[in-house]
C-alpha positions in Angstrom: -51.5 20.3 75.1 -55.1 20.0 74.1 -56.1 17.9 71.1 -58.1 19.6 68.3 -61.3 17.8 69.5 -60.8 19.1 73.1 -60.2 22.6 71.9 -63.4 22.5 69.8 -65.3 21.1 72.8 -64.0 23.8 75.1 -65.1 26.5 72.7 -68.5 24.9 72.3 -69.0 24.7 76.0 -68.1 28.4 76.4 -70.5 29.4 73.6 -73.4 27.5 75.1 -72.7 28.8 78.6 -72.7 32.4 77.2 -75.9 32.1 75.2 -78.2 34.9 75.9 -81.3 33.3 74.5 -83.6 31.9 77.2 -84.6 28.3 76.7 -88.2 29.2 77.0 -87.8 31.5 73.9 -85.9 28.8 72.0 -88.7 26.3 72.7 -91.5 28.6 71.5 -93.4 26.9 68.6 -91.1 23.9 68.4 -92.3 20.6 67.1 -92.0 17.6 69.4 -90.0 14.8 67.8 -91.8 11.5 67.2 -90.6 7.9 67.0 -91.0 7.7 63.3 -88.8 10.7 62.6 -86.1 9.7 65.0 -86.1 6.0 63.8 -85.7 7.3 60.2 -82.8 9.5 61.2 -81.1 6.6 63.0 -81.6 4.2 60.1 -80.2 6.8 57.7 -76.8 6.8 59.5 -76.5 3.3 60.8 -74.5 2.0 57.9 -71.8 4.7 58.2 -68.5 3.6 59.7 -68.7 3.1 63.4 -72.4 3.8 63.8 -74.1 0.5 63.8 -73.3 -0.4 67.4 -74.6 2.8 69.0 -77.6 3.0 66.7 -78.6 -0.6 67.7 -78.0 0.3 71.3 -80.2 3.4 71.0 -83.1 1.4 69.6 -82.9 -1.1 72.5 -82.7 1.7 75.1 -85.8 3.3 73.6 -87.7 0.0 73.5 -86.7 -0.9 77.1 -87.8 2.5 78.3 -91.1 2.1 76.5 -91.7 -1.3 78.0 -90.9 -0.1 81.5 -92.9 3.1 81.2 -95.9 1.3 79.9 -95.9 -1.0 82.9 -95.4 2.0 85.3 -98.3 3.8 83.6 -100.5 0.8 84.0 -99.7 0.8 87.7 -100.8 4.5 88.0 -97.4 6.2 87.8 -97.1 9.5 85.8 -94.7 8.6 83.0 -95.1 8.9 79.3 -94.2 5.7 77.4 -93.9 7.4 74.0 -91.7 10.2 75.2 -89.6 7.6 77.1 -89.1 5.7 73.8 -88.1 8.8 71.9 -85.6 9.9 74.5 -84.1 6.5 74.4 -83.6 6.7 70.7 -82.1 10.2 71.0 -79.8 9.8 74.0 -76.6 8.9 72.1 -77.3 10.9 69.0 -74.1 12.9 69.7 -72.2 9.9 68.3 -73.6 10.8 64.8 -70.6 13.1 64.6 -67.2 11.3 64.8 -65.4 12.1 68.0 -62.4 10.8 70.0 -61.4 11.1 73.6 -63.6 12.4 76.4 -67.1 11.3 77.1 -68.1 14.9 77.4 -67.7 15.4 73.6 -70.5 13.1 72.5 -72.8 14.4 75.2 -72.3 18.0 74.0 -72.4 17.0 70.4 -75.8 15.5 70.9 -77.2 18.5 72.8 -75.9 20.8 70.1 -77.2 18.6 67.3 -80.8 18.5 68.7 -80.6 22.2 69.4 -79.7 22.8 65.7 -82.8 20.8 64.8 -84.9 23.0 67.1 -86.1 20.2 69.3 -87.5 21.2 72.7 -85.2 21.4 75.8 -87.0 18.5 77.5 -85.9 16.3 74.6 -82.4 17.5 73.9 -81.4 17.5 77.6 -81.2 13.7 77.7 -78.0 13.9 75.6 -76.3 15.6 78.6 -78.0 13.8 81.5 -78.2 10.2 80.6 -74.8 9.2 81.8 -75.4 10.6 85.3 -77.7 9.9 88.2 -79.9 12.4 90.1 -78.1 15.6 89.1 -74.6 14.5 90.0 -72.2 15.2 87.1 -69.4 13.3 88.9 -71.4 10.0 89.2 -70.4 8.0 86.2 -69.4 4.5 85.5 -66.2 4.8 83.5 -65.3 8.4 82.8 -64.8 11.7 84.7 -65.7 15.1 83.3 -63.0 17.7 83.0 -64.0 20.7 85.2 -62.6 23.1 82.5 -63.4 21.5 79.2 -66.8 20.2 80.4 -68.0 23.1 82.5 -71.2 23.6 80.6 -72.2 19.9 81.1 -71.3 20.0 84.8 -73.3 23.2 85.4 -76.2 21.9 83.4 -76.5 18.5 85.1 -75.9 20.0 88.6 -78.9 22.3 88.2 -81.1 19.9 86.4 -84.3 18.3 87.6 -84.8 15.0 85.8 -88.2 14.2 84.3 -89.6 10.7 85.0 -88.8 9.8 81.4 -85.2 11.1 81.6 -84.6 9.3 84.9 -85.8 6.1 83.2 -83.3 6.5 80.4 -80.4 6.7 82.8 -81.3 3.2 83.9 -82.3 1.8 80.5 -78.9 2.8 79.1 -77.5 0.2 81.6 -80.0 -2.5 80.5 -78.8 -2.6 76.9 -75.8 -3.2 74.7 -77.0 -4.3 71.2 -79.7 -6.3 73.0 -81.2 -6.5 76.5 -78.9 -7.5 79.2 -78.6 -7.5 83.0 -77.1 -4.4 84.6 -74.2 -6.6 85.9 -73.5 -7.7 82.3 -73.6 -4.1 81.1 -71.3 -2.9 83.8 -68.8 -5.6 83.0 -69.0 -4.8 79.3 -68.5 -1.0 79.8 -65.6 -1.4 82.2 -63.9 -3.9 79.9 -64.1 -1.4 77.0 -63.6 1.9 78.8 -61.8 1.1 82.0 -62.6 2.4 85.5 -62.5 5.8 87.1 -62.5 7.2 90.6 -66.3 7.1 90.7 -66.8 3.6 89.4 -67.4 1.7 92.6 -69.8 4.3 94.0 -71.7 4.5 90.7 -72.1 0.7 90.6 -73.8 1.0 94.0 -76.1 3.7 92.7 -76.9 1.6 89.6 -78.2 -1.2 91.8 -80.1 1.3 94.0 -81.7 2.7 90.8 -82.8 -0.7 89.7 -84.2 -1.4 93.2 -86.2 1.9 93.0 -87.9 0.7 89.8 -88.4 -2.8 91.2 -90.3 -1.1 94.0 -92.3 1.1 91.7 -93.3 -1.8 89.6 -94.0 -4.1 92.5 -91.9 -6.9 91.0 -88.4 -7.5 89.6 -87.8 -5.2 86.6 -86.3 -8.2 84.7 -89.7 -9.8 84.6 -90.5 -7.4 81.8 -87.6 -8.8 79.8 -87.9 -12.5 79.2 -85.1 -12.2 76.6 -82.6 -11.6 79.4 -80.8 -14.6 80.7 -80.0 -13.8 84.3 
């Protein structure tokens, strides 16, 4: 039997999937979120029960993304540091609404929350995509999406082309807890708290490949940008 949260999530997925409003029309005339507005939003909820951990994590992810994107931009790569920071701040915003159970609930909550605030698609999409790599909705460290309850997320991620900033967030999410850490530390922490799933081992390999990709783009070890990290 489905829990109340699972039933709500399934209805939400169906409603989003059946929406007849094209994203291009939704995005017409929207205002791009900025770091000040999102920081203010996060600070306004961080003292509520259960929020401080993910809020601190979000700030670190945004700061890590800004640091890496700045270095990439200086090396001639087309990536926007400011947008990277804002996406990092936003990626876990779905946790602003209490939830239990499946990972898919907070992903969908975040997308719907940013949609209700009329943020552009290229900002709200990070809520759905940050836990996966390269458009594979079944590539995740600790959880597996439910094909029925999470159909909207699966379809969205499968057909999605990641922007450079969005791709960066999927890595930076794994460089931060409530401070900067190595990806190995982050993997150990996540698995200890959430357990393993069928995709865990394969996803760990992809995580290391993703870091190597950015090492190559930067021309040096990514960790060189984070002297705070004790390797």
